[in-house]
N, C-alpha and C positions, 0 to 999 in steps of 0.2 A: 375563480382566480385564473389568470393567464400565466402559465409558466414561461420563463424566458431562457432557462438553461437546464442542463442535466449533467450530473457527474456520475460516471458509470465504471463500476468495477470490472475486472476482466476474468480472473480465474474463478470458475464456478458460476459466473454470471453470463459471460459471453462465450467462453469456451472451457473445456476440461481437457487438460493435456493438449493434444494436437487436434481435437475434435470440436467443431462448433456446437454449442448448445442449441437444441431444437428452437427455432423461431427467434434466435438472438439477432441475426442479421436483419430480419424484418422489424424487430423491435427498435433497433438503433436507427433504422431508416425512418421509422415512424416519427421519432422525436426530431430528427433532422428536417423532415419534410414539414413538420409543424413549426419550423423556424427557431427551434431551441438551439442555443449554443451548447455544444457537446464537448466533454473532456473525459478521457479515460484515466482513471487514477488507480494504480495498483500497488500493493504493498510488496510485491515480489521484486526483489532487487538482484536477481541472478542473471539477468540479460540487460544489454543496453537498450534504450527505448526505441532505437532504430530497428532492432530485431523484433520487438513487439509489433511495430508497425508492419514490418514484412509479414508477419504471421497473420495479422488482421487482414491485410490486403489479399493475402492468399486464401483466406477464408471468405472473401467476398465483402468485407467491410472496409470502405475507403479510409485511409489513415495517413497522416504525415506526423513527423516527430513532434510538431507543435501541439498535436492532439493528445499527447500522453504525458502524464507525470508519474514517475515511479518513486518509491521510497528511496532509491539510490540517487536519483536526480535531486530530489527534495533534500537529502542529506548533504549533497555536494553544495547546494545553494545555501543551506542553513549554516554549515560549517565555514564556508568562505565568507559569510557575513559576520558570524560570531567569533570565530577563532581562526582567522586566516593565517596566522604565523605558527600555529601549532602543528607538529608532525603527528600523523595519525597512524595508529596501529590498527590494521584492519582485520577483523574476524569475519570473513565473507568470501564471496566468490570474485573472480577476475573482473567481472562487469562492474562491481561496486568500486574497485580500485580504479578502473578506467574512468568512471564518472567523477570520482574525486580528483583525479589528476587533470581531467579535462577542465575542471573548474579552477585549476591553478594551485591546488593543494598538494602538499608533500606527504607521501606515506613513508612508513618505515617498518621494518621487521625487527627492529631493536626496541624492546619494551623500555629500556632505560632512556631512550630518546623521545618517547611518545608523550605528547601533551594531551592527546585525545585517544580514547579507545572506542571504536565503533563495532557493535555486535550486530550480526546479521546471519541469515541462513548460510551455513558453511559446511559443505559436504566433506571437508577434510578436518573438521573439528576434533582435537585430540588433547591429551594430557599436557603436551608442551604448550599448547595454546592457552590452556588454563594457567599454567605457570607463568607465562608471559603477561597475561591479564593481571595476575596477582601482583607482579612486580610493578607494572605500569600504574595500576590504580592505588596500591597501598604504599609503595615506596616512592613513586614519582608523582603522585597526586594528580593523575590524568583525569580529564573530564570523561564521563562515561555516557555514551549515547547509543541509541539502537535504531535501526531502520524500521522495524515493525514488531508487534507483539504477538503475531499469529502462532498458535500451537501447532497447527498443521496446514498443509497446502493441498487443495483438491487436485487430483490427477485422474486420468482415466483408470477406472477400476478401484478407486479409493482415495487415500490420503497419504502424504509423507510428512515427517517431522519438519517443523519450520523454526523460525528464529527464537521462539520462546524457550526452546531447549537450550540453546547457547546462552541466552540472557540468564536463565535460571541457574545454570551451572556456574556462571561467572559470579552472580549475586551470592550464591551459596558459599562459594570458596572465599570471596573477598569480603563478604559482609557489607558490600556497598550496593545501594540501589541505583537505578538509572538517574542521571542528571536531566536527560531529555530524551523522550521518545519522539521520533520524527514522523513516521508513517501514521496512517489511520489507526486510532481515532484522534490523534493529537491535533492541537490547534495549529501546529507548524504547517503540516501539509494541507490542512483545511483552508488556511489563509492564502496559501499559494494557489490552491485550486479556485477559490472564489475570485481572486484577482484575475486569474486567466479567463474564466467564463464571463465575468462581469455580472451586473445586476444584484438584486437583493436576495439573501439566503431563502426567504420565504417564498420566492418564486422560482426556486431551484429544486429539481428532483435529485435525490441521492439514491441511486440504484445499486444494490449489492447484496450478496448472499450471506453475509456474516452479520449476526446481531452485535457482536462485541466490538466490531471495527466500523463497518460501513454504516449500519443503522445507528449505532451509538453516536458517531460523529455527526450524522445528518440530524438526529434529534437535538444534540447539544447546540447545533448551529441554527435550529429553527427551520430546516429544510423539510420538504415533503419526502418521506422515505418510502422506498419500494423494495421489498425482499422477495426475490424469486426463489422458489423451492427447487433450484437446479444445482446447488452447490452443497455446502457443508451443514446447512440448518435443516432440521426435520421438524415435522409438526409437533413431535414430543419436546423438542428444544424450545419451540415457541411457547408452549404451555408452562415451561419451567423458568423462563427468562423474565427478568424485570425490565428488559429492553423491548419495547413494542414498536413495531413498524406501522406506519400509517396505512400501508397496503401490502398484503401478502398475495403474491400471484404465482400461478403455476410456472409460467415462463414469460419472456418479454413480449409475447403476442398481446398480453393484456395491457401493455402501455398505451395502446391507442385509446382505450376507453378512459384511462386516467388523465391523459393529455386533453382529451375532448371535453371531459366533464369538469376539469379544473378543480 
């Protein structure tokens, strides 16, 4: 089979923290030189996509803002299409607020005015935030969405808690489950990504280090999935998981053989 496109994760796949993963730049260059349309898709919503591009360019990987979808930009597109008139109570960082406002959406810090609550990685998450979410969701019947379901985010030297902690706390207090997950592995960000790269899913490579998000989404869509052992997934995790990647590689240097063999 001839592949026509590749969707590539960032954290744990291309870089960890501020350091480029070994052979990642060469791997990205391989798929581009083979003529594949490439798109970076990250669940991390704490920076604007322009900043991710600056980071990739500094690490030696050519990038423009059109080359990236984040869970924050996907959330902005989804909410502007589905609930354009609702004010949004944001549990997240400034970059998420900026993406929502750039899409013409209104945000609010008053839970009684919120028609939507969006949960994301929030370094300032506290008891007051939980109280506000309780009011918005149970008294104001707000829609409950989240950028991404990741438990942790890989960084240099280990991992840090991610959005799952905020989502779980809110669900536990309010008794309400998410109305919509937006980031990987949801169909929301999947369809946005496929529209961007074009072509058929079975001719698209899904490359990422997480079984529960990257590989699960790729498998559900019928993509060819590639999991590099450079991020959060260990060989022990592979043995215990019911999610199976088509290819498990040491790093992205092995993409050349996958692309060549089809």
